[in-house]
C-alpha positions as CSV (number, residue, x, y, z in Angstrom):
1,M,-0.1,0.0,0.0
2,N,1.3,3.5,-1.0
3,E,1.7,5.4,2.2
4,N,2.0,8.7,0.2
5,N,-1.4,7.9,-1.3
6,L,-3.0,7.1,2.0
7,Q,-1.6,10.5,3.4
8,K,-3.3,12.4,0.5
9,D,-6.6,10.6,0.2
10,I,-9.3,11.2,2.9
11,Y,-11.5,8.2,3.4
12,I,-14.6,8.5,5.4
13,L,-17.0,5.7,6.1
14,G,-20.8,6.0,6.6
15,I,-22.8,3.5,8.5
16,S,-26.5,3.0,9.1
17,C,-27.9,0.2,11.2
18,F,-29.9,-1.1,14.0
19,Y,-33.3,0.1,12.6
20,H,-34.0,-1.1,9.2
21,D,-32.1,-1.3,5.8
22,A,-28.6,-1.3,7.3
23,A,-25.7,0.1,4.8
24,A,-22.2,1.2,4.5
25,A,-20.8,3.9,2.1
26,L,-17.2,5.1,1.7
27,I,-16.4,8.4,0.5
28,K,-12.8,9.2,-0.9
29,N,-11.9,12.9,-1.4
30,G,-15.6,13.9,-1.3
31,E,-16.8,11.3,-3.9
32,V,-18.9,8.0,-3.3
33,I,-16.8,5.0,-4.5
34,A,-18.5,2.3,-2.7
35,A,-21.9,1.8,-1.2
36,A,-24.2,-1.3,-0.5
37,Q,-27.1,-2.6,1.9
38,E,-26.3,-5.3,4.4
39,E,-29.4,-7.3,3.1
40,R,-27.6,-8.1,-0.2
41,F,-25.0,-10.1,1.3
42,T,-26.8,-11.8,4.3
43,R,-30.0,-12.5,2.0
44,K,-32.3,-11.1,4.8
45,K,-34.5,-8.6,3.5
46,Q,-34.1,-5.0,5.1
47,D,-31.5,-6.7,7.5
48,D,-31.1,-4.0,10.2
49,G,-27.8,-5.6,11.8
50,F,-24.6,-4.1,12.1
51,P,-23.5,-4.1,8.4
52,T,-20.1,-6.1,8.7
53,N,-20.4,-7.5,5.1
54,A,-21.2,-3.9,3.5
55,I,-18.3,-2.4,5.4
56,N,-15.9,-5.1,4.6
57,Y,-16.9,-4.7,0.8
58,C,-16.4,-0.9,0.9
59,L,-13.0,-1.4,2.6
60,E,-11.8,-4.0,0.2
61,F,-13.1,-2.0,-2.9
62,A,-10.9,0.8,-1.8
63,G,-7.9,-1.6,-0.9
64,I,-7.8,0.1,2.6
65,E,-8.2,-1.1,6.1
66,A,-10.2,0.4,9.0
67,K,-7.1,2.0,10.4
68,D,-6.9,3.9,7.1
69,L,-10.0,5.7,7.5
70,H,-9.9,9.3,8.2
71,S,-13.3,9.0,10.5
72,I,-16.5,7.1,10.7
73,A,-19.9,8.8,10.5
74,Y,-22.8,7.3,12.0
75,Y,-26.4,8.3,10.5
76,E,-28.1,9.5,13.7
77,K,-27.4,10.3,17.5
78,P,-28.4,7.2,19.3
79,F,-28.9,8.7,22.8
80,V,-31.0,11.6,21.6
81,K,-33.2,8.7,20.0
82,F,-33.2,6.8,23.4
83,E,-34.4,10.1,25.2
84,R,-37.2,10.4,22.8
85,L,-38.1,6.8,23.4
86,L,-38.1,7.2,27.1
87,Y,-40.2,10.2,27.0
88,S,-42.7,8.8,24.9
89,Y,-43.4,5.9,27.1
90,I,-43.3,7.9,30.4
91,K,-45.9,10.3,28.5
92,T,-48.1,7.2,27.7
93,W,-47.5,5.1,31.0
94,P,-48.8,2.4,31.7
95,I,-50.5,1.9,28.4
96,G,-47.2,0.9,26.5
97,L,-45.6,-1.5,29.1
98,N,-45.3,-4.5,26.9
99,S,-43.9,-2.3,24.0
100,F,-41.4,-0.6,26.5
101,L,-40.1,-3.9,27.9
102,K,-39.5,-5.1,24.3
103,A,-37.7,-2.0,23.2
104,M,-35.7,-1.9,26.3
105,S,-34.5,-5.2,25.7
106,V,-33.0,-4.3,22.3
107,W,-31.7,-0.9,23.3
108,L,-29.7,-2.4,26.4
109,K,-28.4,-5.2,24.2
110,E,-26.9,-3.3,21.2
111,K,-28.4,0.2,20.4
112,L,-26.7,2.0,23.2
113,W,-23.3,0.4,22.6
114,I,-22.7,1.7,18.8
115,P,-19.3,3.2,19.4
116,S,-17.9,0.0,21.2
117,T,-19.6,-2.1,18.4
118,I,-18.1,-0.1,15.6
119,K,-14.5,-0.2,17.4
120,K,-14.9,-4.0,18.1
121,E,-16.2,-5.0,14.9
122,L,-13.7,-2.9,12.8
123,K,-10.8,-2.9,15.2
124,Y,-10.8,0.9,14.9
125,D,-9.6,3.4,17.2
126,G,-10.3,6.7,15.3
127,D,-12.8,9.3,15.3
128,I,-16.4,8.5,15.3
129,F,-18.9,11.3,14.4
130,Y,-22.8,11.2,15.1
131,V,-24.9,13.2,12.5
132,E,-28.6,13.8,13.2
133,H,-30.7,11.6,11.3
134,H,-32.5,14.3,9.1
135,L,-29.4,16.1,8.7
136,S,-28.0,12.9,7.2
137,H,-30.9,12.7,4.9
138,A,-30.5,16.3,3.9
139,A,-26.9,16.0,3.2
140,S,-27.5,12.7,1.3
141,A,-29.6,14.6,-1.2
142,Y,-27.8,18.1,-1.3
143,F,-24.3,16.8,-1.6
144,A,-25.2,14.3,-4.3
145,S,-27.4,17.0,-6.3
146,P,-25.7,19.1,-9.1
147,F,-27.1,22.2,-7.2
148,E,-25.0,24.9,-5.4
149,K,-28.1,26.5,-3.9
150,A,-31.2,24.4,-3.0
151,A,-33.9,23.9,-0.4
152,I,-34.2,20.6,1.2
153,L,-36.9,18.8,2.2
154,T,-36.7,15.5,4.2
155,I,-39.7,13.5,5.4
156,D,-39.9,9.9,7.0
157,G,-41.2,8.1,10.0
158,V,-38.9,9.5,12.7
159,G,-35.4,9.9,13.4
160,E,-34.3,11.1,16.8
161,W,-37.4,13.6,17.2
162,A,-37.8,15.1,13.7
163,T,-40.1,13.5,11.3
164,T,-40.1,16.4,8.7
165,T,-37.4,19.1,8.2
166,C,-36.9,21.9,6.0
167,A,-33.5,23.3,5.1
168,I,-31.4,25.8,3.0
169,A,-28.3,24.8,1.4
170,N,-25.6,26.9,0.0
171,E,-21.9,26.5,-0.8
172,N,-21.6,23.2,0.9
173,K,-23.4,24.2,3.9
174,I,-26.7,23.0,5.2
175,E,-29.1,24.9,7.7
176,I,-32.0,23.3,9.0
177,T,-34.8,26.1,9.3
178,K,-37.9,24.1,10.5
179,E,-38.8,20.7,12.0
180,I,-42.0,18.8,12.8
181,H,-41.4,16.3,15.7
182,F,-42.7,12.9,16.9
183,P,-45.4,11.6,16.9
184,D,-46.6,13.9,14.1
185,S,-45.2,12.1,11.1
186,L,-46.5,11.8,7.5
187,G,-44.2,8.7,7.3
188,L,-45.8,7.0,10.2
189,L,-49.3,8.0,8.9
190,Y,-48.7,6.2,5.7
191,S,-47.4,3.2,7.8
192,A,-50.3,3.2,9.8
193,F,-52.5,2.8,6.6
194,T,-49.9,0.2,5.4
195,Y,-50.7,-1.8,8.7
196,Y,-54.5,-1.1,8.5
197,L,-54.7,-2.5,4.7
198,G,-52.8,-5.7,5.6
199,F,-49.1,-5.0,4.6
200,K,-45.7,-5.2,6.7
201,V,-44.7,-1.8,8.0
202,N,-41.5,-0.5,6.6
203,S,-41.7,-2.6,3.5
204,G,-45.2,-2.5,2.2
205,E,-45.7,1.2,1.7
206,Y,-45.0,0.9,-1.8
207,K,-47.9,-1.7,-2.2
208,V,-50.4,1.1,-0.9
209,M,-49.0,3.4,-3.3
210,G,-49.5,0.8,-6.2
211,L,-53.0,0.2,-5.0
212,A,-54.2,3.8,-5.0
213,P,-54.8,4.0,-8.9
214,Y,-57.4,1.1,-8.7
215,G,-59.5,3.3,-6.4
216,Q,-61.3,6.7,-5.8
217,P,-60.6,9.0,-2.9
218,K,-64.1,8.4,-1.3
219,Y,-62.5,8.3,2.2
220,A,-60.3,11.5,1.9
221,D,-62.5,13.3,4.4
222,Q,-61.9,10.5,6.9
223,V,-58.2,10.8,6.0
224,R,-58.2,14.4,6.7
225,K,-59.9,13.8,10.2
226,L,-56.5,12.2,11.3
227,I,-54.3,15.2,10.5
228,D,-54.7,18.9,10.8
229,V,-52.9,20.7,8.1
230,K,-52.0,24.3,8.4
231,D,-51.6,26.8,5.4
232,D,-47.7,26.3,5.3
233,G,-48.0,22.5,5.1
234,S,-47.2,22.0,8.7
235,F,-49.3,19.3,10.6
236,K,-50.4,17.7,13.6
237,L,-51.9,14.1,13.8
238,N,-54.9,13.4,16.0
239,M,-53.3,10.7,18.2
240,K,-56.6,9.5,19.4
241,Y,-56.6,7.3,16.3
242,F,-53.2,5.9,16.5
243,A,-51.5,3.4,18.8
244,Y,-47.9,3.6,17.6
245,E,-46.7,6.1,20.3
246,H,-47.3,3.5,23.0
247,G,-47.9,0.0,21.5
248,L,-47.0,-2.6,19.2
249,R,-49.8,-1.9,16.6
250,M,-50.1,1.2,14.6
251,T,-53.9,1.9,14.8
252,N,-56.6,1.4,17.4
253,K,-60.2,1.1,17.6
254,H,-61.1,4.6,16.8
255,F,-59.3,4.3,13.7
256,H,-61.0,1.2,12.7
257,K,-64.4,2.6,13.4
258,L,-63.6,5.6,11.3
259,F,-63.0,3.4,8.2
260,G,-65.7,0.9,8.9
261,A,-63.9,-2.4,9.6
262,E,-60.7,-4.0,11.6
263,P,-57.4,-4.2,9.9
264,R,-57.3,-6.4,6.8
265,K,-55.6,-9.6,7.3
266,A,-52.4,-10.3,5.4
267,E,-53.1,-12.3,2.1
268,T,-56.7,-12.1,2.2
269,P,-58.6,-10.6,-0.9
270,I,-58.5,-7.0,-1.9
271,D,-61.8,-5.3,-2.4
272,Q,-62.7,-1.9,-3.7
273,R,-63.0,-0.5,-0.2
274,I,-59.1,-1.2,0.2
275,F,-58.5,0.4,-3.1
276,D,-60.6,3.5,-2.2
277,I,-58.7,3.7,1.1
278,A,-55.2,3.7,-0.5
279,S,-56.4,6.1,-3.1
280,S,-57.6,8.5,-0.5
281,L,-54.4,8.3,1.5
282,Q,-52.3,9.1,-1.5
283,Q,-54.4,12.0,-2.4
284,V,-54.2,13.6,0.9
285,L,-50.4,12.9,1.1
286,E,-49.8,14.5,-2.2
287,E,-51.8,17.8,-1.1
288,I,-49.8,18.2,2.0
289,I,-46.2,17.6,0.5
290,L,-47.1,20.0,-2.5
291,K,-48.6,22.6,0.2
292,M,-45.2,22.2,2.1
293,A,-43.0,22.4,-0.7
294,N,-44.8,25.4,-2.3
295,K,-44.3,27.3,1.2
296,L,-40.7,26.3,1.2
297,Q,-40.2,27.7,-2.1
298,E,-41.8,31.0,-1.1
299,E,-39.7,31.3,1.9
300,T,-36.5,30.5,0.3
301,G,-36.8,31.9,-3.2
302,M,-34.8,28.6,-4.4
303,E,-35.3,27.2,-7.9
304,N,-33.9,23.8,-6.8
305,L,-35.4,21.3,-4.1
306,C,-33.5,18.4,-3.0
307,L,-35.5,15.5,-1.3
308,A,-34.8,12.7,0.9
309,G,-36.2,10.5,3.7
310,G,-38.6,7.4,3.1
311,V,-41.6,9.4,2.0
312,A,-39.4,10.7,-1.0
313,L,-39.6,7.1,-2.4
314,N,-43.2,7.8,-3.2
315,C,-42.8,8.4,-6.7
316,V,-46.2,9.3,-7.4
317,A,-46.1,12.3,-5.0
318,N,-42.6,13.2,-6.7
319,G,-44.3,13.3,-10.0
320,V,-47.0,15.8,-8.6
321,L,-44.0,18.0,-7.1
322,L,-42.4,17.9,-10.5
323,R,-45.5,19.0,-12.3
324,E,-47.3,21.4,-10.0
325,S,-44.8,22.7,-7.4
326,K,-43.1,26.1,-7.7
327,F,-39.7,24.6,-8.0
328,K,-37.8,24.6,-11.4
329,N,-35.7,21.8,-10.6
330,I,-35.8,18.5,-8.3
331,Y,-33.3,16.1,-7.2
332,I,-34.3,13.0,-5.1
333,Q,-31.4,11.0,-3.4
334,P,-31.8,7.6,-5.2
335,A,-31.3,5.7,-1.7
336,A,-33.7,8.0,0.0
337,G,-34.6,5.7,3.1
338,D,-32.4,5.0,5.9
339,A,-29.7,3.0,3.8
340,G,-29.0,6.7,2.3
341,G,-28.4,7.9,5.6
342,A,-25.0,6.2,5.5
343,V,-23.8,8.2,2.5
344,G,-25.3,11.4,4.0
345,A,-23.5,11.2,7.3
346,A,-20.3,10.5,5.5
347,F,-21.0,13.3,2.9
348,L,-21.5,15.8,5.7
349,I,-18.0,14.9,7.4
350,A,-16.3,15.0,4.2
351,N,-17.6,18.4,3.4
352,T,-17.1,19.9,7.0
353,I,-13.5,18.8,6.3
354,A,-13.4,20.3,2.8
355,N,-14.9,23.6,4.2
356,Q,-12.4,23.9,7.0
357,T,-9.4,23.4,4.6
358,G,-10.7,25.7,2.0
359,Q,-11.4,22.8,-0.6
360,K,-14.3,22.1,-2.6
361,H,-15.8,18.7,-3.7
362,P,-18.1,19.3,-6.5
363,Y,-19.7,16.1,-6.9
364,K,-23.0,14.9,-8.7
365,M,-24.5,11.5,-7.7
366,D,-25.4,10.6,-11.4
367,H,-25.5,6.8,-10.9
368,V,-26.0,4.4,-8.1
369,Y,-23.7,1.5,-9.4
370,L,-21.6,1.3,-6.2
371,G,-21.9,-2.2,-5.3
372,P,-19.8,-5.4,-5.9
373,D,-19.0,-6.6,-9.4
374,F,-17.7,-10.1,-10.6
375,S,-15.1,-10.9,-13.0
376,P,-15.5,-13.3,-15.9
377,E,-13.3,-15.7,-14.2
378,K,-15.6,-15.8,-11.0
379,I,-18.7,-16.0,-13.0
380,R,-17.3,-19.0,-15.0
381,E,-16.0,-20.6,-11.9
382,M,-19.3,-20.7,-10.3
383,L,-21.1,-21.9,-13.3
384,E,-18.8,-24.9,-13.7
385,S,-18.8,-25.8,-10.0
386,Q,-22.4,-26.0,-10.3
387,G,-22.3,-27.9,-13.5
388,V,-24.4,-25.3,-15.4
389,K,-24.1,-25.2,-19.4
390,Y,-23.5,-22.0,-20.7
391,E,-22.5,-20.0,-23.8
392,I,-20.2,-17.1,-23.8
393,I,-21.2,-14.5,-26.2
394,D,-19.0,-11.4,-27.2
395,D,-20.8,-7.9,-27.1
396,E,-20.6,-7.8,-30.9
397,I,-23.5,-10.4,-30.8
398,L,-24.8,-10.3,-27.2
399,F,-27.0,-7.4,-27.3
400,D,-28.6,-8.4,-30.7
401,K,-29.2,-11.9,-29.3
402,V,-30.9,-10.8,-26.0
403,A,-33.0,-8.2,-27.9
404,D,-34.1,-11.3,-30.0
405,D,-35.1,-13.2,-26.9
406,I,-37.0,-10.3,-25.5
407,D,-38.8,-9.8,-28.8
408,A,-39.4,-13.7,-28.6
409,Q,-41.3,-13.1,-25.3
410,K,-38.7,-14.5,-23.3
411,V,-38.1,-13.2,-19.6
412,V,-34.5,-12.4,-18.9
413,G,-32.3,-12.0,-16.0
414,W,-29.7,-9.4,-16.8
415,F,-26.8,-9.3,-14.3
416,Q,-24.2,-6.9,-15.3
417,G,-21.2,-4.8,-13.7
418,R,-21.7,-3.3,-10.2
419,M,-24.6,-3.8,-8.0
420,E,-27.0,-0.7,-7.4
421,Y,-27.1,1.0,-4.1
422,G,-30.7,1.8,-3.0
423,P,-34.0,0.1,-3.4
424,R,-34.3,0.0,-7.2
425,A,-32.7,-2.2,-9.7
426,L,-31.6,0.0,-12.6
427,G,-30.0,-2.2,-15.3
428,N,-27.5,-4.3,-13.7
429,R,-29.5,-6.5,-11.4
430,S,-32.7,-6.5,-13.2
431,I,-35.3,-8.8,-14.9
432,V,-36.3,-7.6,-18.2
433,A,-39.3,-8.4,-20.8
434,D,-41.2,-6.9,-23.6
435,A,-43.4,-4.1,-22.5
436,R,-45.5,-4.2,-25.7
437,N,-47.1,-7.5,-24.4
438,K,-49.8,-6.9,-21.7
439,E,-49.7,-10.4,-20.7
440,N,-46.1,-10.0,-19.4
441,W,-47.5,-7.9,-16.6
442,Q,-49.3,-11.0,-15.1
443,R,-46.7,-13.6,-16.1
444,V,-44.0,-11.7,-14.5
445,N,-45.9,-10.9,-11.4
446,L,-47.2,-14.4,-10.6
447,K,-44.6,-16.8,-12.3
448,I,-41.4,-14.8,-11.9
449,K,-41.6,-12.6,-8.9
450,F,-44.5,-14.6,-7.0
451,R,-46.2,-11.6,-6.0
452,E,-49.6,-9.9,-6.1
453,S,-51.1,-9.4,-9.5
454,F,-52.1,-5.6,-9.0
455,R,-48.3,-4.5,-8.6
456,P,-47.4,-2.5,-11.7
457,F,-43.9,-2.7,-13.4
458,A,-41.6,0.1,-14.3
459,P,-40.3,0.7,-17.9
460,T,-36.7,1.7,-18.7
461,I,-36.7,4.0,-21.7
462,M,-33.6,5.2,-24.0
463,E,-33.4,8.7,-22.4
464,E,-33.3,10.4,-26.0
465,Y,-37.1,8.9,-26.5
466,L,-38.3,9.9,-23.0
467,N,-40.7,12.7,-24.1
468,E,-42.0,10.5,-26.9
469,Y,-43.4,7.9,-24.8
470,F,-44.1,9.7,-21.5
471,D,-45.5,13.1,-20.4
472,I,-42.0,14.4,-18.6
473,E,-39.2,16.4,-19.9
474,T,-36.7,15.8,-17.0
475,P,-34.6,12.6,-17.2
476,T,-35.3,10.1,-14.4
477,P,-32.5,7.7,-14.0
478,F,-33.4,6.5,-10.6
479,M,-37.1,5.5,-11.2
480,L,-38.4,7.9,-8.9
481,M,-41.0,9.8,-10.8
482,V,-44.4,8.9,-12.1
483,A,-45.6,10.4,-15.4
484,Q,-48.5,9.7,-17.8
485,V,-47.8,7.3,-20.7
486,K,-48.5,9.1,-24.1
487,K,-48.3,6.1,-26.3
488,N,-50.3,3.0,-25.9
489,T,-48.0,0.6,-27.4
490,V,-46.4,-0.3,-24.0
491,P,-49.3,-1.8,-21.9
492,A,-47.3,-4.0,-19.8
493,I,-45.7,-0.8,-17.9
494,T,-48.9,1.2,-18.1
495,H,-50.9,1.2,-14.7
496,V,-54.7,1.5,-14.8
497,D,-54.5,5.3,-14.4
498,N,-52.3,5.4,-17.5
499,S,-49.3,6.3,-15.6
500,A,-45.8,4.6,-15.3
501,R,-42.9,4.8,-12.8
502,I,-40.2,5.6,-15.4
503,Q,-36.4,5.0,-15.6
504,S,-34.6,6.8,-18.3
505,V,-31.2,5.5,-19.2
506,S,-28.5,7.3,-21.1
507,R,-25.3,5.8,-22.7
508,S,-23.1,7.6,-20.4
509,E,-25.0,6.4,-17.3
510,N,-25.0,2.7,-18.2
511,E,-23.7,2.0,-21.5
512,R,-24.4,-1.7,-21.6
513,Y,-28.1,-1.6,-20.5
514,H,-28.4,1.4,-23.1
515,K,-26.9,-1.0,-25.8
516,L,-29.5,-3.8,-24.9
517,I,-32.5,-1.3,-25.1
518,S,-31.1,0.2,-28.3
519,A,-30.8,-3.2,-30.1
520,F,-34.4,-4.0,-28.9
521,N,-35.4,-0.6,-30.6
522,D,-33.6,-1.4,-33.6
523,K,-35.5,-4.6,-34.0
524,T,-38.9,-3.5,-32.9
525,G,-39.0,0.3,-33.2
526,T,-39.8,0.3,-29.4
527,P,-37.0,2.0,-27.2
528,V,-38.8,0.6,-24.0
529,I,-38.5,-2.6,-21.9
530,I,-39.9,-3.9,-18.6
531,N,-37.3,-3.3,-15.8
532,T,-38.1,-5.2,-12.4
533,S,-35.6,-6.0,-9.6
534,F,-33.8,-9.5,-10.0
535,N,-35.5,-11.1,-7.0
536,V,-38.6,-12.6,-5.7
537,R,-41.2,-11.6,-3.2
538,G,-39.6,-11.7,0.3
539,E,-35.8,-11.5,-1.0
540,P,-33.5,-8.9,-1.4
541,I,-32.3,-7.9,-5.0
542,V,-29.5,-10.5,-5.9
543,C,-25.8,-9.6,-5.2
544,T,-23.7,-12.6,-6.7
545,P,-23.9,-14.4,-9.6
546,E,-24.8,-17.5,-7.4
547,D,-27.7,-15.6,-6.0
548,A,-28.9,-14.8,-9.7
549,L,-28.5,-18.3,-10.6
550,K,-30.5,-19.4,-7.7
551,C,-33.2,-17.2,-8.4
552,F,-33.2,-17.9,-12.1
553,L,-33.7,-21.7,-11.6
554,R,-36.5,-21.1,-9.0
555,T,-38.6,-19.0,-11.2
556,D,-40.0,-19.3,-14.9
557,M,-37.3,-17.0,-16.4
558,D,-36.2,-18.2,-19.7
559,I,-32.5,-16.6,-20.2
560,L,-29.9,-15.7,-17.5
561,V,-27.3,-13.3,-18.6
562,L,-24.2,-13.0,-16.5
563,G,-21.9,-10.5,-17.9
564,N,-21.2,-12.3,-21.3
565,H,-22.3,-15.8,-20.0
566,V,-25.7,-16.8,-21.2
567,I,-27.7,-19.8,-19.9
568,D,-30.8,-20.9,-21.8
569,K,-33.3,-22.8,-19.4
570,E,-34.4,-25.0,-22.3
571,Q,-30.7,-26.2,-22.7
572,I,-30.3,-27.2,-18.9
573,D,-32.0,-29.7,-16.7
574,G,-33.3,-26.6,-14.5
575,E,-35.2,-29.1,-12.1
576,K,-32.2,-31.0,-11.3
577,L,-29.9,-28.2,-10.9
578,R,-32.4,-26.4,-8.7
579,D,-32.6,-29.5,-6.4
580,K,-28.9,-29.7,-6.2
581,I,-28.4,-26.0,-5.3
582,N,-31.4,-25.3,-3.0
583,G,-32.3,-28.6,-1.7
584,E,-36.0,-28.3,-0.5
585,E,-35.8,-24.6,0.4
586,K,-38.9,-22.5,-0.3
587,F,-39.5,-18.8,-0.7
588,D,-40.8,-16.8,2.1
589,M,-43.9,-15.6,0.9
590,D,-44.7,-13.3,3.6
């Protein structure tokens, strides 16, 4: 290792963990060079444990050890969060006794000992900085954006105390100007409905968003009874209807009476009432966020808005902001949830150092391909160790060949380069199919992803054709915006309200994925394909070639492309290989 380089280069490691979606991110001289979520390595969805594997990956990628780090940044202040927890239980005592005892066992076991855990796990004796949760969110968006000046809006469930913050950013400095505190929370409001409608909190919120277009906002007035919204977008929840402040459930009997029934049980049929409640919630959420954003623009005079926090993953609301808010430009942190807190905390420390030394680190996070990649030798070694028949196809032929497969209505597992950071697969760990065939909506949902049939699919489109197919002018490379579909030639990605959650891709962002879609366009005249994450329900997105092979063998995918290695299920004994690799293992369908 070159000691001169270590003296010159400043490495800062960001960590998020112990709540949900643990992750690590490594910044070198102000630029993110590696980042990953722990779930991808452990195969435990939304793994919240200490991200040992993600940290090891980041350090190995940089070719350094923990002792070479300038510092470590943790994405929130655990003792302040503990204070809020104690205050809330005292406030509602003795109602929340069972919840209190359960929470205390976890806090006393691990969450209060984060400094010692970091030092022990990494054998690290350097500086550890603790960044407020919402400041981590704000930093994750602003320092990744192309803006020198911007307003920042962060909205999630809860950090230490804050659930929503407004901020101003200028010349690498962030000032939080307004906060809304627990228990008043748009994120927890949405999670309460997620629970009530029969889905898992902190993972099923996007399902509620997907349900909304099937319904009408007939319950909007009931939703508004839950939340008092002021002219400036600030709000206060009516806690008469909620149980999350003191209990293990999100809602109570008053909530259930207001909406006419007990909570829906998981996996039971979804009726029109459920669709209508989801639609009502989504409408009210959009109203509040739009009001909040417009007031922020009036107060700051800024043209640019940065968004982060879990609610910033609500791509329907983001589309409303893009179309209807007073802001000219919007940047959304692609890992907007807690995973992004790791990169945000590291960003803040990196830019604090830069400001102190008079340096500037202009950096735009224009892609999220920050995870592990695997050499052709590693891929080949894995395939041969499993006895899998494969063909190596050079790039000159590969893209045309896979485009032919998609045109022939085959579903393809597309595994290329470095894994994506954040919740979306953006062309390196993706399942792709023909967007022109409406039957692919049901086929991929039920036979590939093993998930609910109502769930929509996202299109990937060549950026140069974006406005031709969708009513949106701004490129959306992170699949975080919804817009209306202009052409009726891509029904497999068109939701029931004629909308789509779009990923635009340029050659500069992802050359290989762009080449694949370009080849498909040359053959069919359609520069759009289905893109869904390479996983099945209940599992994280695949990380390794072996993960991809297992998923391929356990589904009805037709073709698997690992770099330039192509596996055709018709040419292998998929059932025999599946039994060999997986035994009797079954999917967790919860």
